[in-house]
Wavefront OBJ file of the C-alpha trace (Angstrom):
o trace
v 6.493 -25.851 -16.799
v 3.526 -25.276 -14.158
v 0.503 -23.242 -15.075
v 0.721 -21.357 -11.448
v 3.234 -19.376 -9.578
v 4.174 -20.271 -6.206
v 2.677 -17.894 -3.456
v 6.261 -16.525 -2.609
v 7.244 -15.738 -5.814
v 7.524 -11.979 -6.782
v 5.537 -12.758 -9.819
v 1.978 -13.097 -10.689
v 1.049 -15.473 -13.329
v 1.643 -16.480 -15.937
v 4.932 -17.034 -15.185
v 6.335 -19.421 -13.016
v 9.886 -20.159 -11.114
v 10.163 -23.324 -12.932
v 9.853 -21.786 -16.420
v 13.015 -21.803 -18.626
v 14.148 -18.810 -20.566
v 13.361 -20.682 -23.483
v 9.672 -21.522 -22.225
v 8.966 -18.022 -21.785
v 10.242 -17.205 -25.435
v 8.019 -19.842 -26.957
v 5.084 -18.822 -24.784
v 5.450 -15.269 -26.260
v 5.918 -16.938 -29.847
v 2.722 -19.014 -29.599
v 0.682 -16.244 -29.100
v 2.156 -12.848 -30.325
v -0.741 -10.651 -28.587
v 0.859 -11.303 -25.472
v 3.669 -8.958 -26.403
v 1.150 -5.873 -26.109
v 0.046 -7.309 -22.550
v 0.940 -4.495 -20.009
v 0.620 -6.789 -17.127
v 3.607 -8.636 -18.045
v 5.918 -5.739 -18.167
v 7.011 -5.857 -14.614
v 7.833 -9.499 -14.216
v 9.622 -9.287 -17.477
v 11.395 -6.374 -16.625
v 12.552 -8.166 -13.442
v 13.726 -11.201 -15.163
v 15.354 -9.046 -18.282
v 16.726 -6.876 -15.816
v 18.377 -9.701 -13.647
v 19.675 -12.002 -16.795
v 21.160 -9.106 -18.594
v 22.724 -7.244 -15.475
v 21.521 -4.020 -16.529
v 18.628 -1.601 -15.547
v 16.685 0.224 -18.042
v 16.175 3.900 -17.558
v 13.514 6.606 -18.186
v 13.859 8.654 -21.328
v 14.977 11.942 -19.921
v 12.936 13.733 -22.858
v 9.676 12.269 -21.807
v 6.957 14.697 -20.602
v 6.498 14.682 -16.685
v 3.053 14.689 -17.524
v 3.404 11.661 -19.796
v 1.875 7.940 -18.032
v 4.120 6.049 -16.124
v 3.246 3.324 -18.415
v 4.407 5.371 -21.321
v 7.877 5.755 -19.820
v 8.328 2.076 -19.280
v 10.079 -0.123 -21.854
v 6.924 -1.666 -23.669
v 6.785 -5.815 -23.262
v 7.981 -6.400 -27.004
v 11.045 -4.548 -26.077
v 11.838 -6.355 -23.054
v 11.141 -9.790 -24.504
v 13.612 -8.820 -27.873
v 16.065 -7.877 -24.880
v 16.034 -11.156 -23.335
v 16.027 -12.958 -26.959
v 19.014 -11.018 -27.745
v 20.860 -11.528 -24.812
v 20.311 -15.727 -24.706
v 21.083 -15.458 -28.588
v 24.635 -14.354 -27.755
v 24.564 -16.539 -24.587
v 22.455 -19.400 -25.448
v 23.207 -21.491 -22.724
v 20.938 -19.212 -20.783
v 17.976 -20.692 -22.635
v 17.900 -23.628 -20.045
v 18.059 -21.681 -16.961
v 14.467 -21.477 -15.059
v 13.088 -18.113 -13.943
v 14.300 -19.028 -10.038
v 17.987 -19.257 -11.534
v 17.743 -16.070 -12.856
v 16.010 -14.301 -9.929
v 18.088 -15.937 -7.298
v 21.588 -15.377 -8.859
v 22.518 -18.905 -9.572
v 23.105 -17.961 -13.137
v 26.872 -17.342 -13.554
v 27.157 -13.833 -15.687
v 28.526 -14.522 -19.469
v 31.588 -13.312 -20.060
v 32.106 -9.389 -20.819
v 28.952 -8.972 -18.503
v 29.036 -6.325 -15.670
v 26.331 -7.400 -12.818
v 24.065 -4.276 -12.059
v 25.063 -3.560 -8.514
l 1 2 3 4 5 6 7 8 9 10 11 12 13 14 15 16 17 18 19 20 21 22 23 24 25 26 27 28 29 30 31 32 33 34 35 36 37 38 39 40 41 42 43 44 45 46 47 48 49 50 51 52 53 54 55 56 57 58 59 60 61 62 63 64 65 66 67 68 69 70 71 72 73 74 75 76 77 78 79 80 81 82 83 84 85 86 87 88 89 90 91 92 93 94 95 96 97 98 99 100 101 102 103 104 105 106 107 108 109 110 111 112 113 114 115
């Protein structure tokens, strides 16, 4: 697992395309305060949506005056979604971020890719 993200990656630190899904989950397990780091929301959301084949939607009851962050999935929700998905499909744990982002992961049976 590298410490830096390549410059052509859609991510900023700390994730790199050579990290496995397992490594990401372990990284959060080591320091649970990372679960409240809002700067991780965008890269995690990209990984989660690519991995699960579904997109998060904004709560229709959310006030238009509420902040964008309040209408986005929380980091902890994204991590839980990834963990749940790979618990149902354990082979996905070994795939790298690059595999997931570049559609090199076959969709598990019963999952319809977003499109």
